[in-house]
C-alpha positions, 0 to 999 in steps of 0.5 A: 109636726113642729120646727124650734129655731136654736135657742128658742123655747118656741117654734112653728107648730103644725096647729092653727091656734084659731081653728085647731081642726085645720088641715095644716100638712101631711106626712107620706111614709114612703117605706117601713123597713121591719128587718133594719127597723128604720122608716123613711118619708116625706113631710110638709106643713104650715107652721104656727108661732106657738107663743100665742102672745105674739100675734104678729108672727105670721105662719110659715110653710115647710115644704119639701121635707124629707127623712131617710132611714130613721131608726125605731124601736118596738115599745116592748123591745125597751121594757118601758112601764108607766103607770099613774092615777088620776083622781083615783082612776088608773090612766091606762097608757097605751103609748110611752114616748121618752125624748130629750127636749129643751124647756127654758133653755134647760135641757130635760128628759120628758117621759110622756105617756098617753091614753087611747083618748089621746089624753096624756101625762108628761113628766120631765126632769132636768137631764143632769140631775142624779138620784134623789127627790125634787119638788115640784113648784109650777114655775117653769123657770126654776123647777128642776122637775116638772108635770103636765096632765094634758086632759081634753087638749087642754095642759094642766100644769103641775103646780105642786108635788114631787119626782123621785129619781130611784135609778138613772144610767146613761140611757135609762131612767127609773123613778116615782111621781105625784102632783097637783095640776093648775086650772079648774077643775084641778087634778091629783095624780098619784101613784106615778112610776116610770121606767123607761129608756131615753 
C-alpha cells in the first residue's frame, strides 16, 4: 500500500526500509462481487517516506481506509501478453499489471510482469508517445522510456537499451524491448514484448 501526495514523486509506502519484515498494516476484503466484477474492503497501514535520503520525515499512520465496488477484470479477459528473457532464460510471468503513473512529474504507461518468486520486469513509456523506437540511457529525468528488473527485492535500473512501440490506441499498447541494467551483477533482458490494455 502507498500514498503519494499530489505533485510529489515520493510518497508513504507500507514498507519499513530498516525492517522489511515489519507488519505495517492490513487489507480486509469485505466483498467480491463476481457478477458485477467489483471488490470492496477496508485498509490501514503505517507509511514510511519513500525518499530514503530524507531521514527526518517520520512515518504516518493511515487509518479507516475504505474502498467500495472497485471494478476489476480477469487477466484473460484483456488478452494481455508479456514475454522476455533474462540472461538468456525465459522470464515466466504469472501476473501482468498495467497502470498510468507519474515518474519525475511525467505521465507514463507502466507495464509490469511478475514471476512466481515475486521478481518483476517493468517497462514504462511516456503516455504521450506514439509508435517508434525510443532509447534508454538510464537518466530517469529525461528518458522517454524506462525499465527495471526487480530481482530479490533489488531494483536494477536499465541503463541502456530501447523500447519500440509498434501499436498504440486509446486503451491498448503493444511493443518490444531490450535493456541492460546497472548494479552487480548486471542483467541483460532480451526478446521483450508486450501487448496490454491500459
